[in-house]
C-alpha positions in Angstrom: -66.6 -22.8 -51.1 -63.8 -22.7 -48.4 -62.8 -26.3 -47.4 -62.1 -26.3 -43.7 -61.4 -28.7 -40.8 -62.2 -28.4 -37.1 -59.6 -29.4 -34.5 -60.4 -29.7 -30.7 -60.0 -32.3 -28.1 -63.0 -31.3 -26.1 -66.3 -32.8 -27.3 -68.6 -30.0 -26.3 -66.3 -27.3 -27.9 -65.9 -29.4 -31.0 -69.6 -30.0 -31.4 -70.2 -26.2 -31.1 -67.5 -25.5 -33.6 -69.0 -28.0 -36.1 -72.5 -26.4 -35.6 -71.1 -22.9 -36.2 -69.3 -24.0 -39.4 -72.4 -25.6 -40.8 -74.3 -22.4 -40.3 -72.0 -20.4 -42.6 -73.0 -21.0 -46.3 -69.5 -20.6 -47.8 -67.8 -23.0 -45.4 -67.5 -26.7 -46.3 -66.5 -28.9 -43.3 -64.2 -31.6 -44.8 -63.0 -33.3 -41.6 -63.1 -33.2 -37.8 -60.0 -34.0 -35.8 -59.9 -34.7 -32.0 -56.2 -33.9 -31.4 -53.2 -32.2 -33.0 -51.6 -35.5 -34.1 -54.7 -36.5 -36.1 -54.9 -33.0 -37.6 -51.2 -33.1 -38.6 -51.6 -36.4 -40.4 -54.6 -35.2 -42.2 -53.1 -31.8 -43.3 -50.0 -33.5 -44.6 -52.0 -35.5 -47.1 -55.0 -33.2 -47.9 -55.0 -29.6 -49.2 -57.2 -27.5 -46.9 -58.1 -23.8 -47.1 -58.9 -23.1 -43.5 -58.4 -24.7 -40.0 -60.3 -23.8 -36.9 -57.8 -24.8 -34.3 -57.7 -25.3 -30.5 -54.4 -24.8 -28.8 -54.2 -26.8 -25.6 -54.3 -30.4 -26.7 -52.4 -33.5 -25.5 -49.3 -34.8 -27.4 -49.2 -32.0 -29.9 -50.8 -28.6 -29.2 -52.1 -26.2 -31.8 -49.1 -24.0 -32.0 -46.7 -27.0 -32.3 -48.9 -28.3 -35.1 -48.6 -25.0 -37.0 -44.8 -25.0 -36.7 -44.6 -28.6 -38.2 -46.6 -27.7 -41.3 -44.6 -27.0 -44.4 -47.5 -25.3 -46.0 -49.9 -23.6 -43.7 -53.6 -23.0 -44.6 -55.5 -20.1 -43.2 -55.9 -20.5 -39.5 -58.4 -19.3 -36.9 -57.4 -20.1 -33.4 -60.2 -21.2 -31.0 -58.9 -21.1 -27.4 -60.0 -20.6 -23.8 -56.7 -18.8 -23.0 -55.6 -15.3 -23.9 -52.0 -16.0 -23.2 -51.3 -17.6 -26.6 -52.5 -14.7 -28.7 -49.2 -13.0 -29.4 -47.4 -16.2 -30.3 -50.3 -17.2 -32.5 -50.2 -13.9 -34.5 -46.5 -14.4 -35.0 -47.5 -17.6 -36.8 -49.7 -15.6 -39.2 -53.1 -16.8 -37.9 -56.1 -14.8 -39.3 -58.0 -14.5 -36.1 -58.1 -15.5 -32.4 -61.4 -16.5 -30.8 -61.8 -16.8 -27.1 -64.1 -19.5 -25.7 -67.0 -19.4 -25.1 -67.7 -18.0 -28.6 -70.9 -16.4 -29.8 -72.0 -17.2 -33.4 -71.7 -13.4 -34.2 -68.0 -13.5 -33.3 -67.5 -16.7 -35.2 -69.2 -15.3 -38.2 -66.9 -12.3 -38.2 -63.8 -14.6 -38.2 -65.3 -16.6 -41.1 -66.0 -13.5 -43.1 -62.5 -12.3 -42.6 -61.2 -15.7 -43.9 -63.6 -15.4 -46.9 -62.4 -11.9 -47.7 -58.8 -13.1 -47.6 -59.6 -16.2 -49.6 -61.3 -14.2 -52.4 -58.6 -11.6 -52.5 -55.8 -14.2 -52.9 -57.7 -16.2 -55.6 -58.5 -13.0 -57.6 -54.9 -12.0 -57.5 -53.7 -15.5 -58.6 -56.3 -15.7 -61.4 -55.6 -12.3 -62.9 -51.8 -12.3 -62.4 -51.5 -8.5 -62.6 -48.3 -6.6 -62.7 -49.4 -4.7 -59.5 -51.1 -5.1 -56.2 -53.2 -2.8 -54.1 -52.7 -2.4 -50.3 -54.4 -0.3 -47.7 -51.8 2.1 -46.2 -52.1 5.6 -44.7 -55.9 5.4 -44.9 -55.9 5.0 -48.7 -55.6 2.3 -51.3 -52.1 2.3 -52.7 -51.0 0.7 -56.0 -47.6 -1.0 -56.0 -45.9 -2.2 -59.2 -44.6 -5.7 -58.5 -41.4 -5.0 -60.4 -40.5 -2.2 -58.1 -40.7 -4.3 -54.9 -37.2 -5.0 -53.5 -38.2 -6.9 -50.4 -40.9 -7.1 -47.8 -40.3 -7.1 -44.0 -42.8 -8.4 -41.5 -43.5 -6.5 -38.3 -46.2 -8.4 -36.3 -49.5 -6.9 -37.6 -47.8 -4.8 -40.3 -45.4 -5.3 -43.2 -43.0 -2.9 -45.0 -42.8 -2.9 -48.7 -39.3 -1.6 -49.7 -39.3 -0.3 -53.3 -36.6 0.4 -55.8 -38.2 3.7 -56.7 -38.8 5.1 -53.3 -36.7 5.8 -50.2 -39.8 5.4 -47.9 -41.4 2.0 -47.5 -45.2 1.5 -47.8 -46.6 0.1 -44.6 -50.0 -1.7 -44.8 -51.6 -3.6 -42.0 -51.0 -7.1 -43.2 -49.3 -10.3 -41.9 -46.2 -11.4 -43.8 -48.1 -14.5 -44.9 -50.9 -12.4 -46.4 -48.3 -10.3 -48.3 -46.6 -13.5 -49.5 -49.9 -14.9 -50.9 -50.4 -11.6 -52.8 -47.1 -11.9 -54.7 -46.3 -14.2 -57.6 -44.6 -17.3 -56.2 -42.3 -17.6 -59.3 -40.8 -14.2 -58.5 -40.8 -13.9 -54.7 -39.6 -16.2 -51.9 -39.6 -16.2 -48.1 -36.0 -16.4 -47.0 -36.6 -15.7 -43.3 -39.5 -15.6 -40.8 -39.4 -11.8 -41.3 -38.4 -11.3 -45.0 -39.6 -12.0 -48.5 -37.3 -11.0 -51.4 -37.9 -10.3 -55.1 -35.8 -12.9 -56.9 -35.1 -10.6 -59.8 -33.3 -8.2 -57.4 -31.0 -10.9 -55.9 -27.3 -10.3 -56.5 -25.7 -13.1 -54.5 -26.6 -15.8 -52.0 -24.3 -17.0 -49.2 -24.8 -19.5 -46.4 -26.5 -17.1 -44.0 -27.4 -14.0 -46.1 -28.8 -12.7 -49.3 -27.5 -9.6 -51.1 -29.9 -7.6 -53.2 -29.3 -4.6 -55.5 -28.7 -1.3 -53.8 -26.3 -3.1 -51.4 -29.2 -4.5 -49.3 -28.2 -7.5 -47.2 -30.8 -9.7 -45.5 -30.5 -12.7 -43.3 -31.1 -16.2 -44.8 -32.8 -18.8 -42.6 -32.2 -22.6 -43.1 -35.9 -23.1 -42.3 -36.9 -21.5 -45.6 -34.3 -23.2 -47.7 -36.9 -24.9 -49.9 -38.6 -21.6 -50.6 -35.6 -19.9 -52.0 -34.3 -23.0 -53.7 -37.6 -23.2 -55.7 -37.1 -19.5 -56.6 -33.6 -20.2 -57.9 -34.9 -23.1 -60.0 -37.7 -21.0 -61.4 -35.4 -18.2 -62.3 -32.9 -20.5 -63.9 -35.7 -22.0 -66.0 -36.9 -18.6 -67.1 -33.4 -17.4 -68.0 -32.7 -20.6 -70.0 -35.9 -20.1 -71.9 
Protein backbone atom coordinates (compact mmCIF):
# COMPACT_ATOMS: atom_id res chain seq x y z
CA UNK A 1 0.00 0.00 0.00
CA UNK A 2 1.11 3.55 -0.77
CA UNK A 3 0.49 5.89 2.16
CA UNK A 4 -0.66 9.27 0.87
CA UNK A 5 -2.13 12.60 1.94
CA UNK A 6 -4.38 15.07 0.14
CA UNK A 7 -3.70 18.81 0.37
CA UNK A 8 -6.13 21.45 -0.94
CA UNK A 9 -7.76 24.56 0.52
CA UNK A 10 -10.94 24.24 -1.56
CA UNK A 11 -13.53 21.92 0.02
CA UNK A 12 -15.08 20.70 -3.25
CA UNK A 13 -11.68 19.95 -4.81
CA UNK A 14 -10.51 18.23 -1.62
CA UNK A 15 -13.65 16.08 -1.41
CA UNK A 16 -13.20 15.01 -5.03
CA UNK A 17 -9.54 14.19 -4.42
CA UNK A 18 -10.44 12.11 -1.36
CA UNK A 19 -13.07 10.21 -3.35
CA UNK A 20 -10.60 9.48 -6.17
CA UNK A 21 -7.94 8.24 -3.74
CA UNK A 22 -10.41 5.90 -2.07
CA UNK A 23 -11.33 4.39 -5.44
CA UNK A 24 -7.73 3.24 -6.05
CA UNK A 25 -7.03 -0.06 -4.19
CA UNK A 26 -3.31 0.46 -3.59
CA UNK A 27 -3.67 3.99 -2.15
CA UNK A 28 -4.11 4.44 1.59
CA UNK A 29 -5.27 7.92 2.62
CA UNK A 30 -3.47 8.74 5.87
CA UNK A 31 -4.42 12.41 6.32
CA UNK A 32 -6.24 15.35 4.77
CA UNK A 33 -4.72 18.84 5.02
CA UNK A 34 -6.60 22.04 4.22
CA UNK A 35 -3.56 24.26 3.66
CA UNK A 36 0.19 24.17 3.09
CA UNK A 37 1.14 25.02 6.68
CA UNK A 38 -0.89 22.13 8.03
CA UNK A 39 0.66 19.80 5.44
CA UNK A 40 4.19 20.97 6.26
CA UNK A 41 3.74 20.26 9.96
CA UNK A 42 2.34 16.82 9.19
CA UNK A 43 5.09 15.87 6.72
CA UNK A 44 7.84 16.97 9.08
CA UNK A 45 6.75 14.40 11.66
CA UNK A 46 5.19 11.59 9.60
CA UNK A 47 6.80 9.55 6.78
CA UNK A 48 4.52 9.59 3.73
CA UNK A 49 5.00 7.93 0.33
CA UNK A 50 2.86 10.22 -1.85
CA UNK A 51 1.30 13.70 -1.68
CA UNK A 52 -1.54 14.95 -3.88
CA UNK A 53 -0.88 18.67 -3.68
CA UNK A 54 -2.69 21.84 -4.71
CA UNK A 55 -0.50 24.88 -5.48
CA UNK A 56 -2.46 28.07 -4.87
CA UNK A 57 -3.12 28.13 -1.14
CA UNK A 58 -2.89 30.95 1.40
CA UNK A 59 0.15 31.49 3.68
CA UNK A 60 2.19 28.68 2.08
CA UNK A 61 1.56 27.51 -1.46
CA UNK A 62 2.33 24.03 -2.75
CA UNK A 63 5.67 24.86 -4.37
CA UNK A 64 6.87 26.73 -1.29
CA UNK A 65 5.93 23.69 0.76
CA UNK A 66 8.04 21.40 -1.44
CA UNK A 67 11.06 23.67 -1.13
CA UNK A 68 10.83 23.56 2.67
CA UNK A 69 10.82 19.77 2.88
CA UNK A 70 14.20 18.20 3.65
CA UNK A 71 12.95 14.83 2.44
CA UNK A 72 10.37 14.92 -0.34
CA UNK A 73 7.91 12.09 -0.90
CA UNK A 74 6.48 11.39 -4.34
CA UNK A 75 4.31 14.34 -5.40
CA UNK A 76 1.41 14.67 -7.81
CA UNK A 77 0.37 18.29 -8.35
CA UNK A 78 -3.36 18.98 -8.60
CA UNK A 79 -3.92 22.53 -9.88
CA UNK A 80 -6.30 24.69 -11.89
CA UNK A 81 -3.36 26.58 -13.44
CA UNK A 82 -1.00 25.47 -16.22
CA UNK A 83 1.53 28.19 -15.47
CA UNK A 84 3.20 26.29 -12.59
CA UNK A 85 3.95 23.13 -14.58
CA UNK A 86 7.58 23.84 -15.51
CA UNK A 87 8.49 25.01 -12.02
CA UNK A 88 6.81 21.92 -10.57
CA UNK A 89 8.75 19.48 -12.74
CA UNK A 90 11.98 21.21 -11.71
CA UNK A 91 11.03 20.12 -8.18
CA UNK A 92 10.81 16.49 -9.37
CA UNK A 93 7.03 16.03 -9.18
CA UNK A 94 5.77 12.79 -10.70
CA UNK A 95 2.76 14.23 -12.49
CA UNK A 96 0.76 17.43 -12.97
CA UNK A 97 -3.03 17.20 -13.03
CA UNK A 98 -5.19 20.08 -14.24
CA UNK A 99 -8.56 20.64 -12.60
CA UNK A 100 -11.23 19.55 -13.27
CA UNK A 101 -9.77 16.04 -13.18
CA UNK A 102 -11.43 12.94 -14.57
CA UNK A 103 -10.98 9.72 -12.63
CA UNK A 104 -9.25 8.16 -15.66
CA UNK A 105 -6.57 10.88 -15.58
CA UNK A 106 -6.23 10.58 -11.81
CA UNK A 107 -5.85 6.81 -12.11
CA UNK A 108 -3.04 7.20 -14.65
CA UNK A 109 -1.16 9.43 -12.22
CA UNK A 110 -1.74 6.95 -9.39
CA UNK A 111 -0.46 4.07 -11.55
CA UNK A 112 2.64 6.08 -12.41
CA UNK A 113 3.29 6.60 -8.71
CA UNK A 114 2.75 2.89 -8.05
CA UNK A 115 5.17 1.87 -10.82
CA UNK A 116 7.81 4.19 -9.40
CA UNK A 117 7.15 3.02 -5.84
CA UNK A 118 7.51 -0.66 -6.81
CA UNK A 119 10.67 0.00 -8.82
CA UNK A 120 12.38 1.85 -5.97
CA UNK A 121 11.46 -0.73 -3.35
CA UNK A 122 12.58 -3.63 -5.53
CA UNK A 123 15.93 -1.94 -6.10
CA UNK A 124 16.37 -1.24 -2.37
CA UNK A 125 15.43 -4.76 -1.33
CA UNK A 126 17.64 -6.54 -3.85
CA UNK A 127 20.61 -4.12 -3.61
CA UNK A 128 22.07 -5.21 -6.96
CA UNK A 129 25.41 -4.06 -8.35
CA UNK A 130 23.63 -2.65 -11.38
CA UNK A 131 20.53 -0.78 -12.48
CA UNK A 132 18.45 -0.85 -15.65
CA UNK A 133 17.25 2.30 -17.40
CA UNK A 134 15.31 2.94 -20.60
CA UNK A 135 17.51 4.81 -23.06
CA UNK A 136 17.64 4.93 -26.87
CA UNK A 137 14.47 2.82 -27.06
CA UNK A 138 16.05 -0.09 -25.19
CA UNK A 139 16.68 -1.30 -21.65
CA UNK A 140 20.29 -0.52 -20.74
CA UNK A 141 22.19 -2.14 -17.88
CA UNK A 142 24.55 0.15 -15.94
CA UNK A 143 27.08 -1.25 -13.48
CA UNK A 144 26.84 0.96 -10.39
CA UNK A 145 30.60 0.97 -9.86
CA UNK A 146 31.14 2.56 -13.29
CA UNK A 147 28.92 5.59 -12.55
CA UNK A 148 31.03 8.72 -12.09
CA UNK A 149 28.18 11.21 -11.67
CA UNK A 150 24.64 11.92 -12.80
CA UNK A 151 23.47 15.24 -14.24
CA UNK A 152 19.82 16.31 -14.24
CA UNK A 153 18.32 17.99 -17.31
CA UNK A 154 14.59 18.67 -16.73
CA UNK A 155 12.86 15.47 -17.94
CA UNK A 156 16.14 13.61 -18.57
CA UNK A 157 19.33 12.69 -16.76
CA UNK A 158 22.81 11.90 -18.00
CA UNK A 159 24.74 9.02 -16.46
CA UNK A 160 28.45 9.73 -16.94
CA UNK A 161 30.48 6.51 -16.71
CA UNK A 162 34.14 5.74 -16.13
CA UNK A 163 34.18 3.19 -18.95
CA UNK A 164 32.50 5.26 -21.66
CA UNK A 165 33.06 8.65 -23.23
CA UNK A 166 29.36 8.93 -24.09
CA UNK A 167 26.76 9.38 -21.32
CA UNK A 168 23.62 7.26 -21.10
CA UNK A 169 20.52 9.49 -21.26
CA UNK A 170 17.27 7.96 -19.94
CA UNK A 171 14.03 9.88 -19.44
CA UNK A 172 14.07 10.19 -15.65
CA UNK A 173 13.99 13.00 -13.13
CA UNK A 174 17.12 13.45 -11.03
CA UNK A 175 15.11 12.50 -7.95
CA UNK A 176 14.12 9.21 -9.57
CA UNK A 177 17.76 8.51 -10.48
CA UNK A 178 18.78 9.32 -6.91
CA UNK A 179 16.25 6.84 -5.51
CA UNK A 180 17.63 4.09 -7.77
CA UNK A 181 21.19 4.45 -6.45
CA UNK A 182 22.52 3.13 -3.11
CA UNK A 183 22.40 6.02 -0.63
CA UNK A 184 25.60 4.89 1.10
CA UNK A 185 27.58 5.39 -2.12
CA UNK A 186 25.90 8.30 -3.89
CA UNK A 187 24.97 11.81 -2.79
CA UNK A 188 23.22 14.85 -4.23
CA UNK A 189 25.71 17.74 -4.13
CA UNK A 190 23.71 20.24 -6.20
CA UNK A 191 20.21 20.60 -7.63
CA UNK A 192 21.62 19.21 -10.89
CA UNK A 193 24.25 16.68 -9.79
CA UNK A 194 24.65 13.37 -7.96
CA UNK A 195 28.16 11.99 -7.42
CA UNK A 196 29.61 8.57 -6.71
CA UNK A 197 31.41 8.98 -3.37
CA UNK A 198 33.99 6.36 -4.37
CA UNK A 199 35.10 8.62 -7.22
CA UNK A 200 35.59 11.79 -5.14
CA UNK A 201 39.18 13.08 -5.05
CA UNK A 202 38.69 16.28 -3.05
CA UNK A 203 35.98 18.57 -1.67
CA UNK A 204 36.32 22.32 -1.43
CA UNK A 205 33.90 25.01 -0.29
CA UNK A 206 32.08 25.35 -3.61
CA UNK A 207 33.19 22.38 -5.70
CA UNK A 208 33.87 18.66 -5.74
CA UNK A 209 36.66 17.10 -7.77
CA UNK A 210 36.19 13.58 -9.09
CA UNK A 211 38.61 11.26 -10.84
CA UNK A 212 39.36 12.00 -14.51
CA UNK A 213 39.74 15.69 -13.53
CA UNK A 214 35.99 16.22 -13.37
CA UNK A 215 35.00 19.26 -11.28
CA UNK A 216 31.36 19.85 -10.27
CA UNK A 217 29.66 22.64 -8.29
CA UNK A 218 28.86 22.05 -4.63
CA UNK A 219 25.70 23.62 -3.21
CA UNK A 220 25.25 24.60 0.43
CA UNK A 221 21.62 23.41 0.21
CA UNK A 222 22.83 19.81 -0.10
CA UNK A 223 25.46 19.95 2.61
CA UNK A 224 23.75 17.30 4.76
CA UNK A 225 23.64 14.88 1.80
CA UNK A 226 27.35 14.88 1.09
CA UNK A 227 28.22 15.08 4.80
CA UNK A 228 26.30 11.82 5.31
CA UNK A 229 28.18 10.31 2.37
CA UNK A 230 31.54 11.28 3.87
CA UNK A 231 30.54 9.78 7.22
CA UNK A 232 29.42 6.56 5.54
CA UNK A 233 32.65 6.29 3.55
CA UNK A 234 34.78 6.95 6.62
CA UNK A 235 32.95 4.19 8.50
CA UNK A 236 33.44 1.73 5.65
CA UNK A 237 37.14 2.59 5.32
CA UNK A 238 37.65 2.26 9.08
CA UNK A 239 36.02 -1.16 8.99
